[in-house]
FIFIPA-29577 format. One record per atom (N, C-alpha, C): residue number from 1; residue in three letters; atom name; x, y, z. Coordinates in steps of 0.1 Angstrom, whole numbers, plus 5000, padded with zeros to 4 digits. Atoms other than C-alpha are relative to their C-alpha. Example, Ala and Ser with C-alpha at 12.3 -4.5 7.8 and 13.67 -1.06 7.14 Angstrom:
2
 num residuo atomo    X    Y    Z
   1     ALA     N 5009 4988 5000
   1     ALA    CA 5123 4955 5078
   1     ALA     C 5009 5012 5000
   2     SER     N 4991 4989 5000
   2     SER    CA 5137 4989 5071
   2     SER     C 4992 5011 5008
//
This chain:
181
 num residuo atomo    X    Y    Z
   1     UNK     N 5008 4988 5000
   1     UNK    CA 5000 5000 5000
   1     UNK     C 5009 5012 5000
   2     UNK     N 4992 4987 5001
   2     UNK    CA 5015 5034 4990
   2     UNK     C 4996 5010 5010
   3     UNK     N 5003 4989 4990
   3     UNK    CA 5018 5061 5016
   3     UNK     C 5008 5013 4995
   4     UNK     N 4993 4987 5003
   4     UNK    CA 5028 5098 5013
   4     UNK     C 5013 5000 5006
   5     UNK     N 4986 5000 4996
   5     UNK    CA 5065 5103 5016
   5     UNK     C 5002 5007 5013
   6     UNK     N 4997 4993 4987
   6     UNK    CA 5063 5128 5045
   6     UNK     C 4995 4992 5012
   7     UNK     N 5005 5009 4989
   7     UNK    CA 5042 5103 5065
   7     UNK     C 5010 4989 5003
   8     UNK     N 4990 5010 4998
   8     UNK    CA 5068 5076 5059
   8     UNK     C 5013 5005 5008
   9     UNK     N 4989 4993 4993
   9     UNK    CA 5096 5100 5070
   9     UNK     C 4997 5002 5015
  10     UNK     N 5005 4998 4986
  10     UNK    CA 5076 5109 5102
  10     UNK     C 5000 4987 5007
  11     UNK     N 5001 5012 4993
  11     UNK    CA 5069 5073 5110
  11     UNK     C 5014 4993 5003
  12     UNK     N 4987 5005 4998
  12     UNK    CA 5106 5065 5107
  12     UNK     C 5007 5007 5012
  13     UNK     N 4994 4993 4989
  13     UNK    CA 5112 5090 5135
  13     UNK     C 5010 5011 4997
  14     UNK     N 4990 4990 5004
  14     UNK    CA 5133 5114 5115
  14     UNK     C 4996 5014 5003
  15     UNK     N 5005 4987 4999
  15     UNK    CA 5111 5144 5117
  15     UNK     C 4985 5000 5001
  16     UNK     N 5014 4999 5001
  16     UNK    CA 5076 5156 5122
  16     UNK     C 4995 5001 4986
  17     UNK     N 5004 4999 5014
  17     UNK    CA 5054 5156 5091
  17     UNK     C 5003 5014 4994
  18     UNK     N 4998 4986 5005
  18     UNK    CA 5057 5194 5088
  18     UNK     C 5015 5001 4996
  19     UNK     N 4986 4999 5003
  19     UNK    CA 5095 5192 5090
  19     UNK     C 5004 4991 4989
  20     UNK     N 4998 5009 5011
  20     UNK    CA 5095 5162 5067
  20     UNK     C 4997 5007 4986
  21     UNK     N 5004 4992 5012
  21     UNK    CA 5077 5184 5041
  21     UNK     C 5011 5010 4996
  22     UNK     N 4989 4990 5003
  22     UNK    CA 5105 5210 5044
  22     UNK     C 5012 4992 4995
  23     UNK     N 4988 5008 5004
  23     UNK    CA 5132 5182 5040
  23     UNK     C 4997 4996 4985
  24     UNK     N 5003 5004 5014
  24     UNK    CA 5114 5171 5008
  24     UNK     C 5001 5011 4990
  25     UNK     N 5000 4989 5009
  25     UNK    CA 5109 5205 4992
  25     UNK     C 5014 5006 4998
  26     UNK     N 4987 4994 5001
  26     UNK    CA 5145 5215 4999
  26     UNK     C 5010 4990 4995
  27     UNK     N 4991 5009 5007
  27     UNK    CA 5159 5184 4982
  27     UNK     C 5009 4991 5008
  28     UNK     N 4993 5008 4991
  28     UNK    CA 5171 5164 5012
  28     UNK     C 4996 4985 4999
  29     UNK     N 5006 5013 5000
  29     UNK    CA 5151 5133 5003
  29     UNK     C 5002 4993 4987
  30     UNK     N 4999 5008 5012
  30     UNK    CA 5157 5105 4978
  30     UNK     C 4991 4988 5001
  31     UNK     N 5007 5012 5001
  31     UNK    CA 5135 5077 4967
  31     UNK     C 5006 4992 4988
  32     UNK     N 4994 5009 5010
  32     UNK    CA 5152 5048 4949
  32     UNK     C 5012 5007 4993
  33     UNK     N 4988 4993 5006
  33     UNK    CA 5183 5071 4944
  33     UNK     C 4997 5013 4993
  34     UNK     N 5004 4987 5007
  34     UNK    CA 5163 5100 4928
  34     UNK     C 4995 5010 5010
  35     UNK     N 5004 4989 4991
  35     UNK    CA 5159 5133 4946
  35     UNK     C 4985 5003 4997
  36     UNK     N 5014 4997 5001
  36     UNK    CA 5122 5140 4953
  36     UNK     C 4997 5013 5007
  37     UNK     N 5004 4987 4994
  37     UNK    CA 5109 5176 4959
  37     UNK     C 4985 5003 5000
  38     UNK     N 5015 4998 5001
  38     UNK    CA 5072 5171 4953
  38     UNK     C 4993 4995 5012
  39     UNK     N 5008 5004 4988
  39     UNK    CA 5049 5170 4983
  39     UNK     C 4989 4991 4995
  40     UNK     N 5010 5009 5004
  40     UNK    CA 5024 5142 4982
  40     UNK     C 5004 4988 4992
  41     UNK     N 4994 5011 5008
  41     UNK    CA 5047 5118 4964
  41     UNK     C 4997 4987 5009
  42     UNK     N 5003 5013 4993
  42     UNK    CA 5036 5082 4973
  42     UNK     C 5012 4990 4998
  43     UNK     N 4990 5010 5000
  43     UNK    CA 5060 5055 4981
  43     UNK     C 4995 4986 5005
  44     UNK     N 5004 5013 4996
  44     UNK    CA 5056 5017 4984
  44     UNK     C 5010 4994 5011
  45     UNK     N 4991 5006 4990
  45     UNK    CA 5071 4995 5011
  45     UNK     C 5013 4995 4995
  46     UNK     N 4988 5005 5006
  46     UNK    CA 5097 4982 4987
  46     UNK     C 5009 5012 4996
  47     UNK     N 4992 4989 5005
  47     UNK    CA 5110 5017 4978
  47     UNK     C 5011 5004 5011
  48     UNK     N 4989 4997 4992
  48     UNK    CA 5143 5028 4992
  48     UNK     C 5000 5016 5003
  49     UNK     N 5001 4986 4997
  49     UNK    CA 5139 5062 5010
  49     UNK     C 5012 5004 5009
  50     UNK     N 4989 4995 4992
  50     UNK    CA 5168 5082 5023
  50     UNK     C 4999 5015 5003
  51     UNK     N 5000 4986 4996
  51     UNK    CA 5171 5115 5041
  51     UNK     C 5015 5004 5002
  52     UNK     N 4986 4996 4999
  52     UNK    CA 5205 5133 5037
  52     UNK     C 5009 4988 4998
  53     UNK     N 4992 5011 5003
  53     UNK    CA 5218 5101 5023
  53     UNK     C 4999 4988 5009
  54     UNK     N 5002 5011 4990
  54     UNK    CA 5208 5080 5053
  54     UNK     C 4987 4993 4998
  55     UNK     N 5012 5007 5003
  55     UNK    CA 5184 5052 5045
  55     UNK     C 4991 4999 5013
  56     UNK     N 5010 5000 4989
  56     UNK    CA 5152 5051 5066
  56     UNK     C 4998 4985 5004
  57     UNK     N 5004 5013 4995
  57     UNK    CA 5144 5022 5088
  57     UNK     C 4988 5002 5009
  58     UNK     N 5013 4999 4993
  58     UNK    CA 5110 5016 5104
  58     UNK     C 5003 5000 5015
  59     UNK     N 4997 5001 4986
  59     UNK    CA 5112 5025 5141
  59     UNK     C 4989 4992 5007
  60     UNK     N 5008 5009 4992
  60     UNK    CA 5097 5003 5168
  60     UNK     C 4989 5009 5006
  61     UNK     N 5011 4992 4995
  61     UNK    CA 5062 5015 5178
  61     UNK     C 5000 5000 5015
  62     UNK     N 4999 4998 4986
  62     UNK    CA 5061 5029 5213
  62     UNK     C 4987 5006 5005
  63     UNK     N 5012 4995 4994
  63     UNK    CA 5031 5036 5236
  63     UNK     C 5003 5002 5015
  64     UNK     N 4998 4997 4986
  64     UNK    CA 5033 5054 5270
  64     UNK     C 4988 5007 5005
  65     UNK     N 5010 4993 4993
  65     UNK    CA 5008 5066 5295
  65     UNK     C 5007 5009 5010
  66     UNK     N 4994 4990 4992
  66     UNK    CA 5019 5098 5311
  66     UNK     C 4990 5007 5009
  67     UNK     N 5009 4991 4992
  67     UNK    CA 5003 5116 5341
  67     UNK     C 5006 5013 4999
  68     UNK     N 4995 4987 5002
  68     UNK    CA 5008 5151 5329
  68     UNK     C 4997 5009 5012
  69     UNK     N 5003 4991 4989
  69     UNK    CA 5012 5175 5358
  69     UNK     C 4997 5014 4995
  70     UNK     N 5002 4986 5003
  70     UNK    CA 5001 5211 5359
  70     UNK     C 5013 5007 4997
  71     UNK     N 4988 4992 5003
  71     UNK    CA 5025 5236 5345
  71     UNK     C 5009 4994 4989
  72     UNK     N 4993 5006 5011
  72     UNK    CA 5035 5215 5315
  72     UNK     C 4992 5001 4988
  73     UNK     N 5007 4998 5013
  73     UNK    CA 5026 5222 5279
  73     UNK     C 4999 4986 4993
  74     UNK     N 5002 5012 5008
  74     UNK    CA 5011 5193 5259
  74     UNK     C 5004 5003 4985
  75     UNK     N 4994 4998 5013
  75     UNK    CA 5034 5198 5229
  75     UNK     C 5014 4994 5000
  76     UNK     N 4987 5006 5002
  76     UNK    CA 5067 5185 5215
  76     UNK     C 5011 5011 5004
  77     UNK     N 4990 4989 4997
  77     UNK    CA 5085 5219 5218
  77     UNK     C 4991 5013 5004
  78     UNK     N 5006 4987 4996
  78     UNK    CA 5077 5254 5232
  78     UNK     C 5009 5011 4997
  79     UNK     N 4992 4989 5003
  79     UNK    CA 5091 5286 5218
  79     UNK     C 5002 5010 5012
  80     UNK     N 4999 4991 4988
  80     UNK    CA 5086 5303 5253
  80     UNK     C 5009 4993 5011
  81     UNK     N 4991 5006 4991
  81     UNK    CA 5109 5278 5270
  81     UNK     C 4993 4993 5012
  82     UNK     N 5007 5007 4990
  82     UNK    CA 5082 5262 5291
  82     UNK     C 5002 4985 4999
  83     UNK     N 4998 5015 5000
  83     UNK    CA 5084 5225 5301
  83     UNK     C 4989 4994 4992
  84     UNK     N 5010 5007 5008
  84     UNK    CA 5067 5202 5276
  84     UNK     C 5000 4985 5003
  85     UNK     N 5002 5014 4997
  85     UNK    CA 5055 5166 5278
  85     UNK     C 5011 4991 4995
  86     UNK     N 4989 5008 5005
  86     UNK    CA 5084 5153 5257
  86     UNK     C 5012 5001 5008
  87     UNK     N 4989 4999 4990
  87     UNK    CA 5108 5165 5284
  87     UNK     C 5001 4987 5009
  88     UNK     N 5001 5012 4992
  88     UNK    CA 5097 5134 5303
  88     UNK     C 5006 4987 4993
  89     UNK     N 4996 5012 5008
  89     UNK    CA 5109 5111 5275
  89     UNK     C 5014 5002 4993
  90     UNK     N 4987 4998 5006
  90     UNK    CA 5145 5122 5269
  90     UNK     C 5008 4988 4998
  91     UNK     N 4992 5012 5001
  91     UNK    CA 5158 5087 5274
  91     UNK     C 4993 4990 4990
  92     UNK     N 5006 5008 5011
  92     UNK    CA 5134 5073 5247
  92     UNK     C 5006 5003 4987
  93     UNK     N 4993 4997 5013
  93     UNK    CA 5152 5069 5214
  93     UNK     C 4990 5004 4989
  94     UNK     N 5010 4996 5010
  94     UNK    CA 5120 5071 5193
  94     UNK     C 4994 5014 5003
  95     UNK     N 5007 4987 4998
  95     UNK    CA 5103 5104 5187
  95     UNK     C 4986 4998 5003
  96     UNK     N 5014 5002 4995
  96     UNK    CA 5071 5103 5207
  96     UNK     C 4993 5013 5001
  97     UNK     N 5008 4987 5000
  97     UNK    CA 5043 5129 5207
  97     UNK     C 4987 4997 5007
  98     UNK     N 5012 5002 4993
  98     UNK    CA 5011 5134 5226
  98     UNK     C 4988 4997 4992
  99     UNK     N 5013 5003 5007
  99     UNK    CA 4977 5120 5216
  99     UNK     C 4990 5008 5008
 100     UNK     N 5010 4991 4993
 100     UNK    CA 4953 5148 5224
 100     UNK     C 5007 5011 5007
 101     UNK     N 4994 4989 4993
 101     UNK    CA 4958 5178 5246
 101     UNK     C 4994 5002 5014
 102     UNK     N 5005 4995 4987
 102     UNK    CA 4955 5189 5282
 102     UNK     C 5006 5014 5002
 103     UNK     N 4996 4987 4998
 103     UNK    CA 4957 5225 5291
 103     UNK     C 5012 5001 5010
 104     UNK     N 4988 4997 4992
 104     UNK    CA 4988 5240 5308
 104     UNK     C 4997 4998 5015
 105     UNK     N 5004 5000 4986
 105     UNK    CA 4969 5243 5342
 105     UNK     C 4993 4987 5003
 106     UNK     N 5007 5012 4998
 106     UNK    CA 4954 5208 5339
 106     UNK     C 5009 4988 5002
 107     UNK     N 4993 5012 4998
 107     UNK    CA 4967 5175 5351
 107     UNK     C 4991 4988 4995
 108     UNK     N 5008 5011 5003
 108     UNK    CA 4957 5141 5339
 108     UNK     C 5008 4990 4991
 109     UNK     N 4994 5011 5009
 109     UNK    CA 4964 5109 5318
 109     UNK     C 5001 5005 4986
 110     UNK     N 4997 4996 5014
 110     UNK    CA 4979 5115 5284
 110     UNK     C 5008 4989 4993
 111     UNK     N 4992 5010 5008
 111     UNK    CA 4990 5089 5258
 111     UNK     C 5010 5006 4992
 112     UNK     N 4988 4996 5008
 112     UNK    CA 5024 5094 5242
 112     UNK     C 5003 4988 4991
 113     UNK     N 4997 5011 5009
 113     UNK    CA 5033 5074 5211
 113     UNK     C 5007 5005 4988
 114     UNK     N 4994 4996 5014
 114     UNK    CA 5051 5074 5177
 114     UNK     C 4991 4993 4990
 115     UNK     N 5009 5007 5009
 115     UNK    CA 5022 5055 5161
 115     UNK     C 4989 5010 4995
 116     UNK     N 5009 4990 5005
 116     UNK    CA 5004 5080 5139
 116     UNK     C 4986 4995 4997
 117     UNK     N 5013 5006 5003
 117     UNK    CA 4976 5056 5128
 117     UNK     C 4992 4999 5013
 118     UNK     N 5007 5001 4987
 118     UNK    CA 4968 5049 5165
 118     UNK     C 4996 5014 5005
 119     UNK     N 5003 4987 4996
 119     UNK    CA 4969 5086 5173
 119     UNK     C 4988 5005 4993
 120     UNK     N 5012 4995 5008
 120     UNK    CA 4945 5094 5145
 120     UNK     C 4987 4992 5004
 121     UNK     N 5011 5007 4995
 121     UNK    CA 4922 5066 5156
 121     UNK     C 4994 5005 5013
 122     UNK     N 5004 4996 4987
 122     UNK    CA 4921 5079 5191
 122     UNK     C 4994 5014 5000
 123     UNK     N 5004 4986 5000
 123     UNK    CA 4916 5116 5182
 123     UNK     C 4989 5004 4990
 124     UNK     N 5010 4995 5010
 124     UNK    CA 4895 5118 5150
 124     UNK     C 4986 4997 5004
 125     UNK     N 5014 5002 4996
 125     UNK    CA 4858 5123 5157
 125     UNK     C 4993 4989 4992
 126     UNK     N 5007 5010 5007
 126     UNK    CA 4848 5098 5130
 126     UNK     C 5000 4986 5006
 127     UNK     N 4998 5013 4993
 127     UNK    CA 4860 5069 5152
 127     UNK     C 4992 4999 5013
 128     UNK     N 5009 4999 4989
 128     UNK    CA 4837 5080 5181
 128     UNK     C 5006 4994 5013
 129     UNK     N 4993 5004 4987
 129     UNK    CA 4863 5073 5209
 129     UNK     C 4996 5010 5011
 130     UNK     N 5004 4992 4989
 130     UNK    CA 4848 5086 5241
 130     UNK     C 5012 5005 5008
 131     UNK     N 4990 4995 4991
 131     UNK    CA 4870 5108 5262
 131     UNK     C 4993 5006 5013
 132     UNK     N 5007 4995 4987
 132     UNK    CA 4862 5117 5299
 132     UNK     C 5009 5011 5005
 133     UNK     N 4993 4989 4994
 133     UNK    CA 4871 5150 5314
 133     UNK     C 4993 5003 5013
 134     UNK     N 5006 4997 4987
 134     UNK    CA 4866 5157 5351
 134     UNK     C 5005 5013 5004
 135     UNK     N 4996 4987 4996
 135     UNK    CA 4866 5192 5363
 135     UNK     C 4997 5002 5015
 136     UNK     N 5003 4997 4986
 136     UNK    CA 4869 5201 5400
 136     UNK     C 4998 5015 5001
 137     UNK     N 5004 4986 4998
 137     UNK    CA 4852 5234 5408
 137     UNK     C 4998 5003 5015
 138     UNK     N 5003 4996 4986
 138     UNK    CA 4848 5253 5440
 138     UNK     C 4985 5003 5001
 139     UNK     N 5014 4998 4998
 139     UNK    CA 4813 5252 5453
 139     UNK     C 4992 4990 4992
 140     UNK     N 5009 5009 5008
 140     UNK    CA 4783 5235 5437
 140     UNK     C 4993 5009 4989
 141     UNK     N 5005 4992 5010
 141     UNK    CA 4774 5249 5403
 141     UNK     C 4984 4999 4999
 142     UNK     N 5015 5001 5002
 142     UNK    CA 4737 5258 5396
 142     UNK     C 4997 4994 4986
 143     UNK     N 5004 5005 5014
 143     UNK    CA 4718 5244 5366
 143     UNK     C 5002 5011 4990
 144     UNK     N 4998 4989 5009
 144     UNK    CA 4720 5278 5350
 144     UNK     C 5015 5001 4996
 145     UNK     N 4986 5000 5003
 145     UNK    CA 4758 5277 5353
 145     UNK     C 5005 4989 4991
 146     UNK     N 4996 5012 5008
 146     UNK    CA 4760 5242 5338
 146     UNK     C 4994 5000 4986
 147     UNK     N 5007 5000 5013
 147     UNK    CA 4736 5250 5309
 147     UNK     C 5009 5002 4988
 148     UNK     N 4991 4998 5012
 148     UNK    CA 4763 5263 5285
 148     UNK     C 5008 4987 4997
 149     UNK     N 4993 5013 5003
 149     UNK    CA 4782 5230 5289
 149     UNK     C 4991 4990 4994
 150     UNK     N 5009 5010 5005
 150     UNK    CA 4751 5210 5282
 150     UNK     C 4997 5003 4985
 151     UNK     N 5004 4995 5014
 151     UNK    CA 4744 5231 5250
 151     UNK     C 5012 4998 4991
 152     UNK     N 4988 5001 5008
 152     UNK    CA 4780 5228 5238
 152     UNK     C 5008 5013 5001
 153     UNK     N 4991 4988 5000
 153     UNK    CA 4810 5251 5238
 153     UNK     C 5007 5002 4987
 154     UNK     N 4992 4998 5013
 154     UNK    CA 4830 5267 5210
 154     UNK     C 5015 5001 5004
 155     UNK     N 4986 5000 4998
 155     UNK    CA 4867 5260 5209
 155     UNK     C 5006 5001 4986
 156     UNK     N 4993 4998 5013
 156     UNK    CA 4889 5273 5181
 156     UNK     C 4990 5002 4988
 157     UNK     N 5010 4997 5010
 157     UNK    CA 4858 5284 5162
 157     UNK     C 4991 4988 4997
 158     UNK     N 5009 5012 5002
 158     UNK    CA 4842 5249 5163
 158     UNK     C 4991 4998 5012
 159     UNK     N 5010 5003 4989
 159     UNK    CA 4811 5241 5183
 159     UNK     C 5002 4985 5004
 160     UNK     N 4998 5013 4995
 160     UNK    CA 4818 5211 5205
 160     UNK     C 4987 4996 5008
 161     UNK     N 5012 5004 4993
 161     UNK    CA 4787 5192 5217
 161     UNK     C 5004 4989 5010
 162     UNK     N 4998 5010 4991
 162     UNK    CA 4786 5170 5247
 162     UNK     C 4993 4987 4995
 163     UNK     N 5007 5013 5003
 163     UNK    CA 4778 5133 5242
 163     UNK     C 4992 4996 5012
 164     UNK     N 5006 5003 4987
 164     UNK    CA 4770 5127 5278
 164     UNK     C 5006 5009 5010
 165     UNK     N 4995 4992 4989
 165     UNK    CA 4773 5147 5310
 165     UNK     C 4994 4995 5012
 166     UNK     N 5005 5004 4987
 166     UNK    CA 4769 5139 5346
 166     UNK     C 5006 5009 5010
 167     UNK     N 4995 4992 4989
 167     UNK    CA 4772 5162 5376
 167     UNK     C 5002 4991 5012
 168     UNK     N 4997 5008 4988
 168     UNK    CA 4789 5144 5405
 168     UNK     C 5006 5009 5010
 169     UNK     N 4994 4992 4990
 169     UNK    CA 4793 5165 5435
 169     UNK     C 5012 4994 5007
 170     UNK     N 4988 5005 4994
 170     UNK    CA 4827 5161 5451
 170     UNK     C 4997 4996 5014
 171     UNK     N 5002 5005 4986
 171     UNK    CA 4829 5142 5484
 171     UNK     C 5006 5010 5009
 172     UNK     N 4995 4990 4992
 172     UNK    CA 4851 5169 5498
 172     UNK     C 5000 5013 4993
 173     UNK     N 4999 4987 5007
 173     UNK    CA 4850 5206 5491
 173     UNK     C 5015 5004 4998
 174     UNK     N 4987 4996 5003
 174     UNK    CA 4881 5222 5476
 174     UNK     C 5005 5008 5012
 175     UNK     N 4994 4994 4988
 175     UNK    CA 4904 5231 5506
 175     UNK     C 4990 5002 5011
 176     UNK     N 5010 4999 4989
 176     UNK    CA 4876 5224 5530
 176     UNK     C 4996 4986 5006
 177     UNK     N 5004 5012 4994
 177     UNK    CA 4859 5198 5551
 177     UNK     C 4991 4992 4991
 178     UNK     N 5009 5008 5008
 178     UNK    CA 4838 5169 5537
 178     UNK     C 4986 5007 4999
 179     UNK     N 5013 4994 5001
 179     UNK    CA 4805 5181 5523
 179     UNK     C 4989 4991 5006
 180     UNK     N 5008 5010 4994
 180     UNK    CA 4788 5149 5534
 180     UNK     C 5007 4987 5000
 181     UNK     N 4993 5013 5000
 181     UNK    CA 4797 5113 5542
 181     UNK     C 4990 4989 4998
//
């Protein structure tokens, strides 16, 4: 099955897809000994692909579950010098990246992998993979305060709708005594 060249380069762990596109357009990539500069070029499994003269080899697929702490960016790099999730994987030889996102001030479980097909399966809406988000708030929200969440919120210009929602009052108040037992 033929795949796009930039995807093959990314799966080999050489570069992200975006950087792979730069490598292709600037003449750093060969397929079967011929320089390729056209984006979208398809290659088959038997084709010999090289970047800067170094043949590609398929990297071992890796999967990690990271508990992302607050104060860490869910990104591979950050131009502001903040800590990113990949900082926890400096000893991992393969280039891993996060599946999904958690905000800077949010903590929680995050999958890290180098398997693009798996990442797409987990994130793309067409596959209907449920995700659970738990928000701890101070006090008990009213029905009026919860209504915008039930109707859906807009993120990056896209209206996101809830599939299910459930209000579960916390057993203990934030920085306070138990609400009930």
